[in-house]
C-alpha positions in Angstrom: 0.0 -0.3 -0.1 1.1 3.4 -1.1 0.2 6.3 1.7 -0.2 9.0 -0.1 -1.7 10.9 2.6 -4.6 10.8 5.6 -6.8 10.5 2.5 -5.2 8.5 -0.2 -3.6 5.4 -0.4 -2.7 3.4 -3.0 -2.7 -0.1 -3.2 0.0 -2.1 -4.4 -2.4 -4.1 -7.4 -2.8 -1.5 -8.9 0.8 -0.6 -9.8 2.3 -2.7 -12.3 6.2 -3.0 -12.5 8.6 -4.0 -14.9 12.7 -4.0 -15.3 14.5 -3.3 -18.3 18.1 -2.7 -18.7 19.9 0.4 -17.2 21.1 2.9 -19.8 24.1 5.2 -19.0 27.2 4.5 -17.1 27.7 1.5 -13.9 30.7 -0.5 -15.0 30.0 -3.8 -16.6 27.1 -5.2 -14.5 25.2 -2.3 -16.2 24.7 -4.4 -19.1 23.8 -7.9 -17.6 20.9 -6.6 -14.6 17.3 -5.5 -15.6 17.6 -2.5 -12.7 15.7 0.4 -14.2 11.9 0.5 -13.3 8.9 1.1 -15.6 5.7 1.7 -13.3 1.9 1.5 -14.7 -1.0 3.3 -12.9 -5.0 3.4 -14.4 -5.6 7.0 -12.7 -8.4 6.8 -15.5 -9.4 3.3 -13.7 -7.7 4.2 -10.2 -10.5 3.6 -7.2 -8.4 5.4 -5.1 -8.2 8.7 -5.9 -11.5 11.1 -5.2 -12.8 12.3 -8.4 -11.7 15.9 -7.6 -8.4 14.9 -7.0 -8.2 12.2 -10.4 -9.8 15.1 -12.3 -6.7 17.7 -11.0 -4.3 14.7 -11.6 -5.2 14.2 -15.2 -5.0 18.4 -15.8 -1.7 18.7 -14.4 0.0 15.5 -15.9 -1.8 15.1 -19.4 1.7 14.5 -21.0 2.4 12.5 -19.1 -0.2 10.4 -19.4 -0.9 7.6 -22.4 -4.3 8.1 -24.9 -6.1 5.5 -22.3 -5.1 7.2 -19.2 -2.5 5.6 -17.9 0.6 6.9 -16.1 4.1 5.7 -16.8 6.9 6.6 -14.5 10.6 5.2 -14.4 14.0 5.5 -12.5 17.1 4.3 -13.2 18.8 6.2 -10.5 20.2 3.1 -8.4 21.7 0.3 -9.7 19.0 -2.1 -8.1 15.7 -2.5 -8.8 14.3 -2.2 -5.4 15.6 1.5 -4.5 14.7 2.5 -8.3 10.7 0.7 -7.7 10.5 3.4 -4.6 12.4 6.1 -6.1 8.6 5.2 -8.3 6.8 4.8 -5.4 8.2 8.0 -3.7 7.6 10.1 -7.5 3.8 8.8 -7.9 3.3 10.1 -4.4 5.0 13.6 -4.4 2.9 13.9 -7.9 -0.5 13.2 -5.9 -0.1 15.4 -3.5 0.2 17.9 -5.7 
């Protein structure tokens, strides 16, 4: 469960994660392991956001949503999947708070 604030929390079941190879520097290991986290969340269909919050979110981040209303976030700041996954979750929580 991702807790955004006192009124909003998003179940992890609503978030789909996949992992791909990260680009950029990182030594020989970067070409062997899939550490870049890609998170997808269906904003249009989520029951976790109140309608007014969903509307503001979709308006504010319209350029980051797919045509079907899905948000796609990525993180490759770190060299391991867990930290990149947490980074995606932190980004999402911050976006919803805005």
